[in-house]
C-alpha positions as MATLAB code, in Angstrom:
seq = 'XXXXXXXXXXXXXXXXXXXXXXXXXXXXXXXXXXXXXXXXXXXXXXXXXXXXXXXXXXXXXXXXXXXXXXXXXXXXXXXXXXXXXXXXXXXXXXXXXXXXXXXXXXXXXXXXXXXXXXXXXXXXXXXXXXXXXXXXXXXXXXXXXXXXXXXXXXXXXXXXXXXXXXXXXXXXXXXXXXXXXXXXXXXXXXXXXXXXXXXXXXXXXXXXXXX';
ca = [
      -0.155   -0.369   -0.006;
       2.858    2.632    0.923;
       4.394    1.495   -2.323;
       1.089    2.254   -4.166;
       0.648    5.723   -2.534;
       4.186    6.693   -3.532;
       3.717    6.100   -7.074;
       0.346    7.699   -7.040;
       2.708   10.863   -5.536;
       5.299   10.303   -7.811;
       2.773   10.309  -10.954;
       1.382   13.506   -9.850;
       4.241   15.360   -8.883;
       5.417   14.391  -12.800;
       1.733   15.942  -14.241;
       2.219   19.177  -12.214;
       5.771   19.432  -13.373;
       4.393   18.373  -16.955;
       1.453   21.023  -16.859;
       3.863   23.957  -15.372;
       6.284   23.165  -18.334;
       3.010   23.252  -20.682;
       2.043   26.799  -19.219;
       5.325   28.040  -19.722;
       5.811   26.930  -23.065;
       2.574   27.820  -23.934;
       3.157   31.655  -22.520;
       6.346   32.084  -24.156;
       4.818   31.069  -27.404;
       2.234   33.756  -26.814;
       4.620   35.891  -25.859;
       6.447   35.428  -29.316;
       3.755   35.780  -31.149;
       2.893   38.996  -29.501;
       6.503   40.508  -30.449;
       6.526   38.879  -33.682;
       3.209   40.480  -34.347;
       3.899   44.015  -33.199;
       7.079   44.418  -35.281;
       5.107   43.208  -38.179;
       2.365   45.791  -37.364;
       5.000   48.354  -36.450;
       6.701   47.426  -39.886;
       3.661   48.169  -41.787;
       3.093   51.100  -40.099;
       6.271   52.438  -40.903;
       5.308   52.214  -44.980;
       4.519   55.555  -46.406;
       1.649   54.300  -48.208;
      -0.268   52.774  -45.147;
       0.411   55.914  -43.627;
      -1.207   58.104  -46.358;
      -4.004   55.979  -46.627;
      -4.793   54.934  -43.064;
      -3.564   57.630  -40.632;
      -2.530   60.905  -42.461;
      -4.982   61.242  -45.992;
      -4.622   64.101  -48.089;
      -7.926   64.683  -49.425;
      -8.996   67.811  -51.245;
      -5.562   68.507  -51.603;
      -5.407   70.483  -55.007;
      -8.411   72.956  -53.090;
      -5.540   73.311  -50.200;
      -2.732   74.026  -52.610;
      -4.700   76.384  -54.528;
      -6.038   78.010  -51.422;
      -2.656   77.895  -49.441;
      -0.677   79.913  -52.541;
      -3.474   82.302  -52.853;
      -3.355   83.029  -48.756;
       0.385   82.534  -48.708;
       0.185   80.105  -46.171;
       2.454   76.961  -45.949;
       0.076   73.708  -47.993;
       1.268   71.419  -44.949;
       0.258   73.603  -41.909;
      -2.897   73.791  -43.778;
      -3.345   70.128  -43.973;
      -1.967   70.141  -40.368;
      -4.988   72.026  -39.372;
      -7.418   70.416  -41.359;
      -6.261   66.949  -40.119;
      -6.196   68.441  -36.287;
     -10.016   69.648  -36.640;
     -11.762   67.415  -38.934;
      -9.217   64.576  -39.972;
     -10.721   65.884  -43.171;
     -14.353   65.175  -42.777;
     -16.086   67.721  -44.833;
     -19.504   67.234  -42.120;
     -17.550   67.755  -39.389;
     -19.704   69.793  -36.866;
     -17.985   70.160  -33.329;
     -20.442   70.973  -30.132;
     -20.207   74.304  -30.341;
     -20.923   74.466  -33.618;
     -17.626   74.736  -36.000;
     -18.115   73.659  -39.763;
     -16.580   71.593  -41.672;
     -13.212   70.721  -42.891;
     -10.980   73.674  -41.303;
     -14.032   73.665  -38.150;
     -14.846   77.447  -38.544;
     -17.190   78.890  -36.199;
     -20.410   80.684  -38.536;
     -19.529   83.865  -36.584;
     -15.862   84.223  -37.291;
     -16.287   82.530  -40.855;
     -18.867   85.918  -41.504;
     -16.447   88.394  -40.019;
     -13.889   86.609  -42.423;
     -15.727   87.016  -45.448;
     -16.347   91.016  -44.462;
     -12.849   91.053  -44.104;
     -12.372   89.882  -47.479;
     -15.236   91.285  -49.264;
     -16.938   88.332  -49.647;
     -20.852   89.500  -50.086;
     -21.639   85.801  -50.811;
     -20.948   84.347  -47.656;
     -23.678   81.888  -45.965;
     -23.537   78.889  -43.408;
     -24.184   76.791  -46.176;
     -21.752   77.760  -48.356;
     -19.350   77.313  -45.651;
     -19.902   73.474  -45.855;
     -18.593   73.173  -49.448;
     -15.044   72.186  -49.014;
     -13.577   74.780  -51.363;
     -14.958   77.750  -49.356;
     -14.336   76.263  -46.002;
     -10.642   75.454  -46.730;
     -10.525   79.175  -48.932;
     -11.469   81.170  -45.600;
      -9.957   78.860  -43.506;
      -6.954   79.059  -45.004;
      -7.162   83.056  -44.873;
      -7.784   82.935  -41.313;
      -4.626   80.912  -40.498;
      -2.500   82.970  -42.632;
      -3.792   86.551  -40.748;
      -2.763   84.988  -37.668;
       0.554   84.418  -38.568;
       0.262   87.717  -39.825;
      -0.857   89.675  -36.746;
       1.786   87.126  -34.702;
       4.498   88.324  -36.687;
       5.093   84.733  -38.192;
       4.800   83.029  -34.904;
       3.003   79.664  -35.696;
       2.856   78.173  -32.227;
       0.873   82.005  -31.704;
      -0.798   81.515  -34.258;
      -2.179   78.328  -33.705;
      -3.028   78.891  -30.156;
      -5.292   81.664  -31.929;
      -6.677   79.617  -34.070;
      -8.144   77.226  -31.094;
      -8.316   79.488  -28.193;
      -9.011   82.893  -30.306;
      -7.147   85.821  -30.856;
      -8.407   87.628  -27.711;
      -6.720   85.235  -25.543;
      -3.958   84.746  -27.019;
      -3.359   88.603  -26.103;
      -4.375   88.501  -23.084;
      -1.779   85.987  -22.685;
       1.101   87.927  -24.359;
      -0.114   90.773  -21.836;
       0.239   88.671  -18.585;
       2.861   86.359  -18.925;
       4.891   88.694  -20.766;
       5.493   86.946  -24.061;
       6.849   88.551  -27.042;
       7.015   87.361  -30.721;
       9.685   84.970  -30.162;
       7.637   82.580  -27.835;
       8.528   78.950  -28.267;
       7.407   77.866  -25.075;
       4.588   75.406  -25.821;
       4.243   74.035  -22.090;
       3.632   77.195  -20.972;
       0.073   78.059  -22.602;
      -2.534   78.367  -20.028;
      -5.138   76.178  -21.733;
      -4.383   72.805  -21.799;
      -6.589   71.965  -24.914;
      -4.702   74.251  -26.542;
      -1.440   73.300  -25.834;
      -1.992   69.788  -26.702;
      -3.769   71.070  -30.318;
      -0.260   73.354  -30.983;
       1.568   70.176  -30.316;
      -0.889   68.007  -32.407;
      -0.909   70.256  -35.686;
       2.946   70.781  -35.415;
       3.476   66.942  -35.090;
       0.820   66.244  -37.918;
       2.596   69.457  -40.130;
       5.745   67.071  -39.935;
       3.976   64.436  -41.253;
       2.700   65.616  -43.909;
       6.115   67.150  -44.877;
       7.356   63.992  -44.299;
       4.256   61.813  -46.630;
       3.547   64.558  -49.060;
       6.250   67.279  -49.142;
       8.489   65.080  -51.819;
       7.581   63.670  -54.855;
       8.568   60.121  -55.547;
];
């Protein structure tokens, strides 16, 4: 009886060791598979064609180029703003009521139209890609001029409003050489500026040189 118990004990220990070995082997295999999948995913996502199609689309490219050239603003900055604002979705409407690709508030668009002497302005026209991008690129160009070419201040104003940025400049003693994005007091605006600048870098990388 004792001998039989010893055999059963050894059998149980053997099965436990086998089970533990199988568990470790399976865990190792799963880990290797995950690493391989991550590597393949990373490799695929680095391909420009994949990034252009799925991550950084450039729809309405001809319109962006024409409007940017006419308004003397870099096309990739305009594309980066569109990416951040609407991800190139023409029918995008924000909760506060911003409209279209460049997410312009109707009141801002109406002011832009008056500055441009465009007597045909209407909210309905603002929803068309040509008008939305034209107004948005004009506004971005105007902000760049107002802030002496400082891209950070101009983008902050695009997001938070011209008046807010002017107040920050006065309150915190910023000048037109301002470069400390982390000093922007609105977290949303700080992240917006960082996002647009990252997008601009990617659009230059993906579309700046024709292959």
